[in-house]
C-alpha positions as CSV (number, residue, x, y, z in Angstrom):
1,M,33.2,25.4,54.3
2,K,36.6,23.8,53.7
3,N,39.6,26.1,52.9
4,A,40.0,24.8,49.4
5,T,36.5,25.8,48.5
6,K,36.6,29.0,50.4
7,F,39.7,30.3,48.7
8,A,38.5,29.3,45.3
9,H,35.6,31.7,45.7
10,I,36.6,34.5,48.1
11,G,37.1,38.0,46.8
12,R,35.5,37.3,43.5
13,P,33.1,39.8,41.9
14,K,29.3,39.1,42.2
15,I,28.4,37.1,39.1
16,G,26.3,38.9,36.5
17,V,26.5,38.8,32.7
18,G,30.0,38.1,31.5
19,T,31.6,38.8,34.9
20,S,35.3,38.4,35.2
21,V,36.4,35.5,37.4
22,N,38.7,37.7,39.5
23,P,38.5,41.4,40.4
24,P,40.2,43.6,37.7
25,I,43.6,45.2,38.1
26,V,43.3,49.0,38.5
27,R,46.6,50.8,37.9
28,A,46.4,54.4,39.2
29,S,48.2,56.8,41.4
30,T,45.6,59.6,41.1
31,L,42.0,59.0,41.9
32,L,39.5,61.6,40.6
33,F,36.3,63.0,42.1
34,D,33.7,65.3,40.8
35,K,33.1,67.0,44.2
36,A,35.8,68.8,46.1
37,D,34.5,67.6,49.5
38,D,35.0,64.0,48.6
39,L,38.8,64.5,48.9
40,Y,38.5,65.3,52.6
41,N,35.3,63.9,54.1
42,G,36.9,60.5,54.9
43,G,34.3,58.5,53.1
44,H,36.5,57.4,50.1
45,R,39.8,56.0,49.1
46,I,41.5,59.1,47.8
47,Y,44.9,58.0,46.5
48,G,46.4,54.9,44.7
49,R,48.7,54.2,47.6
50,H,45.7,53.3,49.6
51,G,44.8,50.3,47.5
52,S,42.3,49.2,44.9
53,P,39.4,46.6,44.6
54,V,41.9,43.8,44.1
55,H,43.7,44.8,47.3
56,D,40.4,44.7,49.1
57,A,39.7,41.2,47.9
58,L,43.1,40.0,49.0
59,S,42.8,41.6,52.4
60,E,39.4,39.8,52.8
61,A,41.2,36.5,51.9
62,F,43.9,37.0,54.5
63,C,41.3,37.8,57.1
64,A,39.4,34.6,56.2
65,L,42.6,32.6,56.3
66,E,43.5,33.7,59.9
67,N,40.0,34.6,61.3
68,G,41.3,38.1,61.6
69,A,39.5,41.5,61.9
70,G,41.7,43.3,59.5
71,A,44.7,42.9,57.2
72,T,47.3,45.3,55.9
73,L,49.2,44.3,52.8
74,T,53.0,45.0,52.4
75,P,55.7,44.8,49.7
76,S,57.5,41.8,51.4
77,G,57.4,39.4,54.3
78,L,60.2,41.4,56.0
79,S,58.2,44.7,55.7
80,A,55.2,42.9,57.1
81,N,57.3,41.9,60.1
82,T,58.8,45.3,60.6
83,L,55.5,47.1,60.2
84,S,53.8,44.9,62.9
85,I,56.7,45.8,65.3
86,L,56.7,49.5,64.5
87,A,53.0,49.7,65.1
88,N,53.4,48.5,68.6
89,I,56.5,50.0,70.1
90,K,57.9,53.4,71.1
91,A,61.3,54.8,72.2
92,G,62.5,53.3,75.5
93,D,60.5,50.0,75.1
94,H,61.9,46.6,75.8
95,I,60.8,43.8,73.4
96,L,61.3,40.0,73.6
97,V,62.3,38.2,70.4
98,T,62.5,34.5,69.9
99,D,66.2,33.5,69.4
100,S,65.0,31.4,66.4
101,S,63.8,34.4,64.6
102,Y,64.2,35.0,60.9
103,G,67.6,36.5,60.2
104,P,66.6,39.8,58.6
105,I,64.3,40.5,61.6
106,R,67.2,40.0,63.9
107,N,69.1,42.5,61.8
108,F,66.3,45.0,61.9
109,C,66.0,44.8,65.6
110,N,69.8,45.1,66.2
111,T,70.6,47.8,63.7
112,Q,67.4,49.9,63.5
113,L,65.3,49.6,66.7
114,T,68.3,50.0,68.9
115,K,68.9,53.4,67.3
116,F,65.7,54.6,68.8
117,G,66.3,53.4,72.3
118,V,64.4,50.1,72.0
119,E,66.1,47.3,74.0
120,I,66.0,43.9,72.4
121,E,66.2,40.6,74.4
122,Y,66.4,37.2,72.7
123,Y,64.7,34.4,74.6
124,P,65.1,30.6,74.1
125,P,62.3,29.4,71.9
126,G,61.4,26.7,74.5
127,I,60.8,29.1,77.3
128,G,57.0,28.8,77.5
129,A,55.5,30.1,80.7
130,G,59.0,30.9,81.9
131,I,58.9,34.1,79.8
132,S,57.3,35.7,82.8
133,A,60.8,36.1,84.3
134,L,61.9,38.2,81.4
135,I,58.9,40.6,81.3
136,R,59.6,44.1,82.5
137,D,57.4,47.2,83.1
138,N,58.4,48.6,79.7
139,T,58.0,45.3,77.7
140,S,55.7,46.1,74.8
141,C,56.0,43.2,72.4
142,I,56.9,39.5,72.1
143,L,57.9,38.4,68.7
144,L,57.4,34.7,67.9
145,E,58.1,32.4,65.0
146,S,56.8,28.9,65.3
147,P,58.5,26.8,64.1
148,G,61.8,28.7,63.7
149,S,62.5,28.8,59.9
150,L,65.9,27.2,60.3
151,S,66.0,25.3,63.6
152,M,62.3,24.3,63.7
153,E,61.5,24.9,67.4
154,I,57.8,24.9,68.2
155,Q,56.9,27.5,70.9
156,D,54.2,27.1,73.6
157,L,52.1,29.9,72.2
158,P,49.1,29.6,74.7
159,A,51.5,29.8,77.6
160,I,53.3,32.8,76.2
161,V,50.0,34.6,75.2
162,K,48.6,34.0,78.7
163,R,51.6,35.8,80.4
164,A,51.6,38.5,77.7
165,K,47.9,39.3,78.3
166,Q,48.5,39.6,82.0
167,H,50.9,42.4,81.3
168,K,49.1,43.9,78.3
169,I,51.9,43.0,75.9
170,T,51.3,42.6,72.2
171,T,52.2,39.1,70.7
172,I,53.2,38.9,67.1
173,V,53.6,35.6,65.4
174,D,55.3,34.9,62.0
175,N,53.0,32.2,60.6
176,T,54.7,31.8,57.2
177,W,55.7,28.1,57.7
178,S,52.1,26.9,58.1
179,A,50.6,29.3,55.5
180,G,47.9,29.8,58.1
181,L,46.5,26.4,56.9
182,V,47.6,24.2,59.8
183,Y,48.2,26.7,62.6
184,A,45.9,29.4,63.9
185,P,47.7,31.8,66.3
186,L,44.9,34.4,66.4
187,D,42.4,31.8,67.6
188,M,44.9,31.0,70.4
189,G,44.9,34.6,71.5
190,A,47.9,36.1,69.6
191,D,47.3,39.7,68.6
192,V,49.0,39.8,65.2
193,V,49.9,37.3,62.6
194,V,52.5,38.0,59.9
195,H,52.9,36.3,56.5
196,A,55.6,36.3,53.9
197,A,53.1,35.8,51.1
198,T,56.2,35.6,48.8
199,K,56.3,32.0,49.8
200,F,53.1,29.8,49.6
201,F,50.7,32.4,48.3
202,S,52.9,33.5,45.4
203,G,53.7,29.8,44.8
204,H,55.9,30.5,41.8
205,S,58.8,32.4,43.3
206,D,58.2,35.5,41.2
207,V,56.3,37.9,43.5
208,L,57.5,39.6,46.8
209,F,54.6,40.3,49.1
210,G,53.6,40.4,52.8
211,A,50.5,40.6,55.0
212,V,49.8,41.6,58.6
213,V,46.6,40.2,60.0
214,S,45.2,41.5,63.3
215,R,42.8,39.7,65.8
216,T,40.9,42.9,66.7
217,K,39.7,46.0,64.8
218,S,41.6,48.3,67.1
219,M,44.9,46.5,66.4
220,A,44.1,46.4,62.6
221,N,43.5,50.2,62.7
222,K,46.8,50.7,64.6
223,V,48.7,48.7,62.0
224,A,46.9,50.4,59.0
225,K,47.6,53.9,60.4
226,T,51.3,53.1,60.9
227,A,51.5,51.7,57.3
228,A,49.9,54.9,56.0
229,A,52.4,57.0,57.9
230,F,55.4,55.1,56.5
231,G,54.1,55.3,53.0
232,N,53.4,51.6,52.7
233,S,52.1,50.6,49.3
234,T,51.8,47.5,47.2
235,S,51.3,47.0,43.4
236,P,47.9,46.0,42.2
237,D,49.6,43.6,39.8
238,D,51.4,41.9,42.7
239,A,48.2,41.8,44.8
240,Y,46.4,40.2,41.9
241,Q,49.1,37.5,41.6
242,I,48.9,36.7,45.4
243,L,45.1,36.5,45.2
244,R,45.5,34.1,42.3
245,G,47.8,32.0,44.4
246,F,45.1,31.8,47.1
247,R,43.0,29.8,44.6
248,T,45.4,26.8,44.6
249,V,47.3,27.2,47.9
250,V,45.6,24.3,49.7
251,T,46.3,21.8,46.9
252,R,49.9,22.9,46.5
253,F,50.5,23.0,50.3
254,E,49.1,19.5,50.9
255,Q,51.2,18.0,48.1
256,Q,54.4,19.7,49.4
257,E,53.7,18.7,52.9
258,K,53.3,15.1,51.8
259,S,56.6,15.2,49.9
260,A,58.5,16.7,52.8
261,I,57.3,13.9,55.2
262,S,58.2,11.2,52.6
263,L,61.6,12.7,51.9
264,A,62.4,13.2,55.6
265,E,61.4,9.6,56.4
266,W,63.8,8.4,53.6
267,L,66.7,10.6,54.8
268,Q,66.5,9.7,58.4
269,S,68.0,6.2,57.8
270,H,70.9,7.4,55.7
271,A,74.4,6.9,57.1
272,K,75.4,10.6,56.6
273,V,72.3,12.0,58.4
274,S,72.5,12.4,62.2
275,K,68.9,13.5,62.8
276,I,65.8,14.9,61.1
277,V,64.5,18.2,62.5
278,H,60.8,18.1,61.6
279,P,58.1,18.8,64.2
280,A,55.8,16.2,62.8
281,F,58.3,13.5,63.8
282,A,58.2,11.9,67.3
283,S,61.9,12.5,67.6
284,H,61.4,16.3,67.6
285,P,61.8,17.8,71.1
286,N,58.6,19.8,70.7
287,H,56.5,17.1,69.0
288,D,54.0,17.2,71.7
289,L,53.4,21.0,71.2
290,W,53.1,20.4,67.5
291,Q,50.5,17.7,68.0
292,R,48.5,19.9,70.4
293,D,48.5,23.2,68.4
294,F,49.0,22.2,64.7
295,T,46.7,20.2,62.3
296,G,49.5,19.5,59.8
297,S,53.0,20.3,58.8
298,S,54.7,22.1,55.9
299,C,57.1,21.7,53.0
300,L,60.0,22.9,55.1
301,F,62.2,20.9,57.5
302,S,65.9,20.5,58.4
303,I,68.4,17.8,58.8
304,V,71.6,17.5,60.8
305,L,74.5,15.9,59.0
306,K,77.0,13.8,60.9
307,P,80.0,15.9,61.9
308,C,82.0,16.9,58.8
309,A,83.9,19.8,57.3
310,E,82.1,22.7,55.8
311,S,83.6,21.8,52.4
312,E,81.8,18.4,52.6
313,V,78.5,20.1,53.2
314,L,79.0,22.5,50.3
315,A,80.1,19.6,48.1
316,L,76.9,17.7,49.0
317,L,74.7,20.6,48.1
318,D,76.5,21.3,44.9
319,R,75.8,17.7,43.8
320,L,72.1,18.1,44.1
321,E,70.4,18.8,40.7
322,I,66.7,19.1,41.5
323,F,67.2,20.9,44.8
324,A,68.6,24.3,43.9
325,K,70.6,26.4,46.3
326,G,68.4,29.4,47.2
327,F,66.6,31.1,50.0
328,S,62.8,31.0,50.4
329,F,60.3,28.1,50.2
330,G,56.7,27.5,49.2
331,G,57.3,27.9,45.5
332,F,57.0,25.2,42.8
333,E,60.7,24.4,43.0
334,S,62.7,22.5,45.6
335,L,65.4,24.3,47.5
336,V,68.2,23.7,49.9
337,I,70.5,25.8,52.0
338,H,73.4,25.3,54.5
339,C,72.1,26.9,57.7
340,D,75.3,27.2,59.8
341,P,76.6,30.5,58.2
342,Q,73.4,32.3,59.5
343,L,72.8,30.5,62.8
344,N,73.4,33.6,64.9
345,R,72.1,32.6,68.2
346,D,72.3,33.8,71.8
347,H,71.1,30.3,73.0
348,D,72.9,27.5,71.3
349,P,70.5,24.9,69.9
350,K,73.3,22.2,70.1
351,F,72.7,20.3,66.9
352,G,76.0,18.5,67.0
353,G,76.6,18.7,63.3
354,P,75.9,20.9,60.2
355,L,72.3,22.0,59.8
356,V,70.8,21.8,56.3
357,R,67.3,23.2,55.5
358,I,65.2,21.5,52.8
359,A,62.2,22.9,51.1
360,C,60.2,20.5,48.9
361,G,58.6,21.8,45.8
362,L,56.1,20.2,43.4
363,E,58.5,17.8,41.7
364,D,57.8,14.0,41.8
365,I,58.9,12.6,45.2
366,D,60.8,9.7,43.6
367,D,62.9,12.2,41.7
368,M,63.5,14.1,44.9
369,K,64.7,11.0,46.7
370,N,66.9,10.0,43.7
371,D,68.5,13.4,43.7
372,W,69.5,13.1,47.3
373,R,70.6,9.5,46.8
374,Q,73.0,10.3,44.0
375,A,74.3,13.4,45.8
376,L,75.0,11.5,49.1
377,T,76.5,8.5,47.2
378,D,78.8,10.7,45.2
379,L,80.0,12.4,48.4
380,I,80.7,9.1,50.1
381,L,82.6,7.9,47.0
382,L,84.6,11.1,46.8
383,K,85.5,10.9,50.5
384,S,86.6,7.3,50.2
385,G,88.6,8.1,47.0
386,A,86.7,5.5,45.0
């Protein structure tokens, strides 16, 4: 069964007479029982923090998406990442983190994990099998993000997973860029996949949500127990909205992917653009890995502008009308950000010019191109004094 069909039907109630098309929202903190033993016998959900039928349906959908054995839902993509890490480390551990990692994860590692004696080492995203040289006796986790959400490096996941398994190291992959639709890390042996469901599964930029999907039952149980210990909880209303987003995610994703390819092709010939940073393009340094491991691309890519002052970059972005300035991607609206202020790297990716990230929404592609055309033209005229 194709994903578009699967996600239209998964997690829905069994059809009877007048059955609602989606599971109902149950709002409750206290759950009541007629027998005292039911509170302690371990056979029931005993408190609202532990979820509801709509949470169960959404967990089922995430497991189907990633071919996982279990899913834990979280209040945000960042909390999904931090939960997956905390479930797999202890004081005194050493962890390896891709240098292209999501900025808030880098901040969490540097400001929180280090307080508990966890040593963080950032590795170049292109390291592949060379990661063996960085593994120590106390290395417990490898954190991957492929592609990097700003710089778009694709990692050699099979090579890294192979070395990790040899040393019984947990591999955690942030799979938000692909929405799990065109990249399957768990099938390639990764232990955990993380999603910022805020992005594609919300689809409308109005819900914060995350998910941790595990390849095995034992890992899923470890993550779930850690979540319970930390008081992790998600709103049934938010879970309902994310489940609703599952129904249309394939259609939206494919449209946004198509728009991103078209816009990137148009931008690569512009005089102000030095290069396109999109793994689906043959010019991308990791294009061969993308062809091997991915079945498609995404709405998100970056461009490198020809060397210019930061003021020119900001002026260009301020002239865009359809592409709003804002973080995130995967929603209905197109977005753009200047990446340089947050390119905090141990290993310089050497772009040679300002990096700008573009997220295509659901607007018409001709309007997107016209927006960039007028912004780039206005900037050229402004610089020339015309």
